[in-house]
C-alpha positions in Angstrom: -22.0 -138.6 -132.6 -23.5 -138.3 -129.1 -24.6 -141.4 -127.2 -28.3 -142.1 -127.5 -30.3 -142.1 -124.3 -31.5 -145.6 -123.3 -35.2 -144.9 -124.0 -34.3 -143.6 -127.5 -32.3 -146.7 -128.3 -35.3 -148.8 -127.2 -37.6 -146.6 -129.3 -35.4 -147.0 -132.4 -35.3 -150.8 -132.0 -39.0 -150.8 -132.4 -39.1 -148.0 -135.0 -36.0 -148.7 -137.2 -35.8 -146.3 -140.1 -34.4 -148.7 -142.7 -34.0 -145.9 -145.3 -30.8 -144.3 -146.6 -30.4 -140.6 -146.0 -28.9 -138.9 -149.0 -26.5 -136.0 -148.9 -25.8 -136.4 -145.2 -22.8 -134.3 -144.0 -19.6 -136.5 -144.1 -18.1 -134.8 -141.0 -19.6 -136.8 -138.1 -19.4 -133.8 -135.8 -21.8 -131.9 -138.0 -24.3 -134.7 -137.4 -24.6 -133.8 -133.7 -27.7 -131.7 -134.3 -29.4 -129.3 -132.0 -32.3 -128.9 -134.5 -33.8 -131.1 -137.3 -36.4 -129.8 -139.7 -38.4 -132.6 -141.2 -40.4 -132.0 -144.4 -42.7 -134.6 -146.1 -42.9 -134.0 -149.9 -45.6 -135.7 -152.1 -46.0 -134.2 -155.6 -44.3 -130.9 -154.5 -41.8 -130.3 -157.3 -43.1 -126.7 -157.9 -43.4 -125.7 -154.2 -40.4 -127.3 -152.5 -37.7 -125.0 -153.9 -39.4 -121.9 -152.4 -39.7 -123.6 -149.0 -36.0 -124.5 -149.1 -35.1 -121.0 -150.1 -36.9 -119.7 -147.0 -35.2 -122.3 -144.8 -31.8 -121.4 -146.2 -32.3 -117.9 -145.0 -33.3 -119.2 -141.6 -30.2 -121.5 -141.5 -28.0 -118.6 -142.3 -29.5 -116.6 -139.5 -28.8 -119.4 -136.9 -25.5 -120.4 -135.6 -26.8 -123.8 -134.4 -26.1 -127.1 -136.0 -29.4 -127.8 -138.0 -30.3 -130.3 -140.6 -33.2 -130.1 -143.0 -34.5 -133.6 -144.0 -37.0 -134.0 -146.9 -39.0 -137.2 -147.1 -40.0 -137.6 -150.8 -42.8 -140.1 -150.5 -45.7 -141.8 -152.1 -47.7 -145.1 -151.7 -47.1 -148.0 -154.0 -48.0 -147.4 -157.7 -51.4 -149.1 -157.6 -52.5 -146.5 -154.9 -50.6 -143.5 -156.3 -51.6 -140.8 -158.8 -49.1 -141.2 -161.7 -48.7 -137.5 -162.0 -47.7 -137.2 -158.3 -45.2 -140.0 -158.8 -43.8 -138.3 -161.8 -43.4 -135.1 -159.7 -41.6 -137.0 -157.0 -39.2 -138.4 -159.6 -38.5 -134.8 -160.7 -38.1 -133.7 -157.1 -35.5 -136.3 -156.3 -33.5 -135.4 -159.4 -33.8 -131.7 -158.6 -32.4 -132.3 -155.2 -29.5 -134.2 -156.6 -28.7 -131.5 -159.1 -29.2 -128.4 -157.0 -28.4 -129.2 -153.3 -24.7 -129.3 -152.7 -23.0 -131.6 -150.3 -21.9 -128.7 -148.1 -25.5 -127.6 -147.5 -27.4 -128.8 -144.4 -30.2 -130.3 -146.5 -30.6 -134.1 -146.9 -33.4 -136.3 -148.2 -34.9 -139.7 -148.1 -36.3 -141.5 -151.2 -39.5 -143.1 -150.0 -41.0 -142.8 -153.5 -39.1 -145.1 -155.9 -40.4 -148.7 -156.5 -39.6 -150.8 -153.5 -39.1 -147.8 -151.2 -42.7 -146.5 -150.9 -44.5 -145.7 -147.7 -47.6 -147.9 -146.8 -50.8 -147.1 -148.7 -52.6 -146.0 -145.6 -49.7 -144.2 -144.1 -49.9 -140.9 -145.9 -48.3 -137.7 -144.5 -48.2 -139.1 -141.0 -46.1 -142.0 -142.1 -43.8 -139.7 -144.0 -43.4 -137.3 -141.1 -42.7 -140.3 -138.8 -40.1 -141.7 -141.1 -38.1 -138.5 -141.2 -38.5 -137.7 -137.5 -37.5 -141.2 -136.5 -34.5 -141.1 -138.9 -33.0 -137.9 -137.4 -33.0 -139.2 -133.8 -29.7 -141.0 -134.2 -28.0 -137.8 -135.3 -29.2 -135.5 -132.5 -27.0 -133.9 -129.8 -28.8 -135.4 -126.9 -26.7 -133.4 -124.4 -28.2 -130.1 -125.5 -32.0 -130.6 -125.6 -32.4 -131.1 -129.4 -35.6 -130.0 -131.1 -37.5 -131.5 -134.1 -39.4 -129.1 -136.3 -42.3 -130.1 -138.5 -42.7 -128.2 -141.7 -44.6 -128.8 -145.0 -43.1 -128.6 -148.5 -45.5 -125.8 -149.5 -44.9 -123.7 -146.4 -42.5 -120.7 -146.1 -40.7 -119.9 -142.9 -39.6 -116.6 -141.5 -35.8 -115.8 -141.3 -35.9 -116.1 -137.5 -37.8 -119.4 -137.6 -34.9 -121.4 -136.0 -33.5 -118.7 -133.7 -36.9 -117.6 -132.2 -38.0 -121.1 -131.7 -34.8 -122.2 -130.0 -34.9 -119.0 -127.8 -38.5 -119.8 -126.8 -37.6 -123.3 -125.5 -34.5 -121.8 -123.7 -36.6 -119.0 -122.1 -39.8 -120.9 -121.2 -40.0 -121.3 -117.5 -41.8 -124.6 -117.6 -39.2 -127.3 -118.6 -42.0 -129.8 -118.9 -43.4 -128.1 -122.0 -43.0 -130.9 -124.6 -43.9 -128.9 -127.7 -44.9 -125.6 -129.1 -46.3 -124.2 -132.4 -45.5 -121.1 -134.3 -47.9 -118.4 -135.3 -49.2 -119.0 -138.9 -51.0 -117.4 -141.7 -51.9 -119.0 -144.9 -50.7 -117.3 -148.0 -53.3 -115.5 -150.2 -55.8 -117.7 -152.1 -55.6 -117.8 -155.9 -59.2 -116.6 -156.2 -61.5 -114.4 -154.1 -63.4 -117.6 -153.1 -60.2 -119.3 -151.9 -59.1 -116.3 -150.1 -62.4 -115.9 -148.2 -62.4 -119.7 -147.4 -58.9 -119.8 -145.9 -59.4 -116.6 -143.8 -62.7 -118.2 -142.5 -60.9 -121.4 -141.7 -58.2 -119.6 -139.8 -60.8 -117.7 -137.8 -62.7 -120.9 -137.1 -59.5 -122.5 -135.6 -58.8 -119.5 -133.5 -62.3 -119.3 -132.2 -62.2 -123.0 -131.3 -58.9 -122.7 -129.4 -60.1 -119.6 -127.6 -63.2 -121.3 -126.4 -61.2 -124.4 -125.3 -58.9 -122.1 -123.3 -61.8 -120.3 -121.6 -63.3 -123.7 -120.8 -60.1 -124.7 -118.9 -59.3 -127.5 -121.4 -55.6 -128.6 -121.4 -56.0 -129.2 -125.1 -56.3 -125.5 -126.1 -53.8 -125.2 -128.9 -53.7 -125.2 -132.7 -53.0 -128.5 -134.3 -51.5 -127.5 -137.7 -48.7 -129.9 -138.8 -46.5 -127.3 -140.4 -46.3 -125.2 -137.2 -45.2 -127.9 -134.7 -41.8 -127.9 -132.9 -41.2 -130.5 -130.2 -38.4 -131.6 -127.8 -36.8 -134.7 -129.2 -37.0 -136.3 -125.7 -40.8 -135.7 -125.6 -41.1 -137.0 -129.2 -39.7 -140.4 -128.0 -41.7 -140.5 -124.8 -45.0 -139.8 -126.6 -44.4 -142.7 -129.0 -43.5 -140.6 -132.0 -45.5 -139.2 -134.9 -48.8 -141.0 -135.7 -48.6 -142.6 -139.1 -52.0 -141.5 -140.3 -53.2 -140.2 -143.7 -54.8 -137.2 -141.9 -55.0 -135.8 -138.4 -51.5 -137.0 -137.6 -50.7 -133.5 -136.1 -53.9 -133.6 -134.0 -53.2 -137.0 -132.5 -49.4 -136.4 -132.1 -50.0 -133.2 -130.1 -52.6 -134.9 -128.0 -50.1 -137.6 -127.1 -47.5 -135.0 -126.2 -50.0 -133.1 -124.1 -50.8 -136.3 -122.1 -47.2 -136.7 -120.9 -47.8 -134.6 -117.8 -50.2 -132.1 -116.3 -47.6 -129.3 -116.4 -46.7 -130.0 -120.0 -48.6 -127.3 -121.8 -48.3 -126.8 -125.5 -47.7 -123.1 -126.1 -47.7 -120.8 -129.1 -44.4 -119.1 -130.2 -45.5 -115.6 -131.1 -42.2 -114.2 -132.3 -42.0 -116.2 -135.5 -44.4 -117.5 -138.1 -44.8 -119.9 -141.0 -47.0 -119.4 -144.1 -48.7 -122.5 -145.5 -50.3 -122.6 -148.9 -54.0 -122.0 -149.1 -54.6 -124.3 -152.0 -57.5 -126.8 -152.3 -56.6 -130.4 -151.7 -58.3 -133.8 -152.0 -55.3 -135.8 -150.7 -56.7 -136.3 -147.2 -60.3 -136.6 -145.9 -60.0 -133.6 -143.5 -57.8 -130.7 -142.7 -57.1 -127.3 -144.3 -57.0 -128.5 -147.9 -60.1 -130.7 -147.6 -62.1 -127.9 -145.8 -61.0 -125.4 -148.4 -62.4 -127.8 -151.1 -65.7 -128.0 -149.2 -66.1 -124.3 -148.8 -65.1 -123.4 -152.4 -66.8 -126.2 -154.3 -69.6 -127.4 -152.0 -70.6 -126.5 -148.5 -70.1 -122.7 -148.5 -71.5 -122.3 -145.0 -69.1 -120.7 -142.6 -69.8 -121.2 -138.9 -68.3 -121.2 -135.4 -69.3 -123.7 -132.7 -72.0 -122.5 -130.4 -70.5 -120.9 -127.2 -73.3 -122.6 -125.2 -71.5 -126.0 -125.7 -68.3 -124.6 -124.2 -70.3 -123.3 -121.2 -71.3 -126.9 -120.4 -67.7 -128.1 -121.1 -66.4 -125.5 -118.6 -68.8 -126.8 -115.9 -67.4 -130.3 -116.4 -63.8 -129.3 -116.4 -63.9 -126.8 -113.5 -65.7 -129.4 -111.4 -63.0 -131.9 -112.1 -60.2 -129.4 -111.5 -61.8 -128.5 -108.1 -61.3 -132.2 -107.1 -65.0 -133.1 -107.0 -64.5 -136.1 -109.2 -61.6 -137.3 -107.0 -63.6 -136.9 -103.8 -66.9 -138.5 -104.8 -67.5 -139.7 -108.4 -71.2 -140.4 -107.9 -71.9 -137.0 -106.5 -69.8 -135.3 -109.1 -71.8 -137.1 -111.9 -75.2 -136.3 -110.5 -74.4 -132.6 -110.3 -73.3 -132.4 -114.0 -75.5 -130.8 -116.6 -77.9 -133.3 -118.3 -76.0 -133.1 -121.6 -72.8 -134.0 -120.0 -74.4 -137.0 -118.3 -75.8 -138.3 -121.5 -72.4 -138.0 -123.2 -70.6 -139.8 -120.4 -73.3 -142.5 -120.5 -72.7 -143.1 -124.2 -69.2 -144.2 -123.2 -70.3 -146.1 -120.1 -68.0 -143.7 -118.3 -68.8 -144.5 -114.6 -67.9 -148.1 -115.2 -64.8 -147.2 -117.1 -63.8 -144.8 -114.4 -63.7 -147.6 -111.8 -61.2 -149.4 -114.0 -59.1 -146.2 -114.4 -59.1 -145.6 -110.7 -57.7 -149.1 -110.1 -54.6 -148.1 -112.2 -54.2 -144.6 -110.8 -52.4 -143.6 -107.6 -54.8 -142.4 -104.8 -53.6 -138.8 -105.1 -56.2 -136.1 -106.0 -53.9 -134.5 -108.6 -53.2 -137.9 -110.3 -56.9 -138.7 -110.3 -57.8 -135.3 -111.8 -55.2 -135.7 -114.5 -56.4 -139.3 -115.3 -59.7 -137.7 -116.2 -58.1 -135.2 -118.6 -56.2 -138.1 -120.2 -59.5 -139.9 -120.8 -61.4 -136.7 -121.8 -58.7 -135.8 -124.3 -58.8 -133.6 -127.4 -60.6 -136.2 -129.5 -63.3 -136.8 -126.8 -63.7 -133.1 -126.4 -64.4 -132.7 -130.1 -66.8 -135.7 -129.9 -68.6 -134.0 -127.0 -69.1 -130.8 -129.1 -70.6 -132.8 -131.9 -72.7 -134.9 -129.5 -74.3 -131.7 -128.1 -74.9 -130.3 -131.6 -76.8 -133.5 -132.7 -78.6 -134.0 -129.4 -80.0 -130.5 -129.2 -79.5 -128.5 -132.4 -81.8 -125.7 -131.3 -79.8 -125.0 -128.2 -76.3 -125.8 -129.6 -76.7 -125.0 -133.3 -73.7 -123.6 -135.1 -73.2 -119.8 -135.3 -72.8 -118.0 -138.6 -69.5 -116.2 -139.0 -69.5 -112.5 -139.7 -66.9 -110.6 -141.8 -65.8 -108.8 -138.6 -64.9 -112.2 -137.0 -62.6 -112.9 -139.9 -61.1 -109.5 -140.1 -60.2 -109.6 -136.4 -57.8 -112.5 -137.0 -56.1 -110.8 -139.9 -55.2 -107.8 -137.8 -53.0 -110.0 -135.5 -51.0 -111.9 -138.2 -48.9 -110.3 -140.9 -49.3 -112.1 -144.3 -46.2 -113.3 -146.1 
């Protein structure tokens, strides 16, 4: 087993796993992993076998040492649906009965009484548990990668090889993470199918406008598509243990590591998540699907006028105007931008930020982007919508908008 870097040892002292990994290869040399695929499973008895079947094909196509780690999880009984707990019990038994010791598939029981994850942890806590657990088995001499996948998501056969090739070929070694192309599998009903294709188009439209606005946070935040460098995982503080949005906040932390550390799409492979409705988390694909099919059927895109204002803010910052003279920079901003910054008492906060930032224009510019992060960017969009709905109201989606996305991604 390769020696852990000092910062990783320090991280693990604060984030000790404390769980037994079942079916871990007995040969220690096989535990020096270049890749680890971590899959949280909560009530996924019917879907997990198909996910593992797709991963077995990917494992066969790759000659690298890779481990798949499944985290079967649920909160304590008083906070857990009894049917989901029963499914987890069946999942654990299925793994014991069907996964052989020679296979590169292991699991953690974070479901049985006494081993549950915290009630408020949810999928983020399960991902973190698995991602933290694999750190001690990685081959730190060879830039190991950690893959996030979901237990209802299928991966292409080249999932491992194309992803590894991407990180080997990317010119920017500061890239902390990437995400694969994705397309949700067909909905069970026409209503579900229409809802999931809209939601994909909505995410694409949002990322496209962020990119045109020069935002450093222009990427998709879909948990089952994320692949990160293990070193960056540790430096960013690890996965966020949240019930929802863990992927959003994790990628945000990774992006903040350095100005050069873009998060880029891997176009040569894809994953195929389920399009099912879900009420497990307050937001995300499953929750939005539920809203669209059962309640709010209104499909919309954010108004491009908001991104025009966002672009003026970010270009002015990138040109160094904020670093040169904050007061002049602020006075020249559009009124909506000023009102938003005032709501955070930004000019006062900025003085505090400057006291802790080297007096270098590039450092000062990046300090703003760290403050005006993915979360505040989204807050700015919603602020504009509420403040001036006539100018910044949402735009209805046309069938052509949705069809355009479907042309670019082959469905599984």
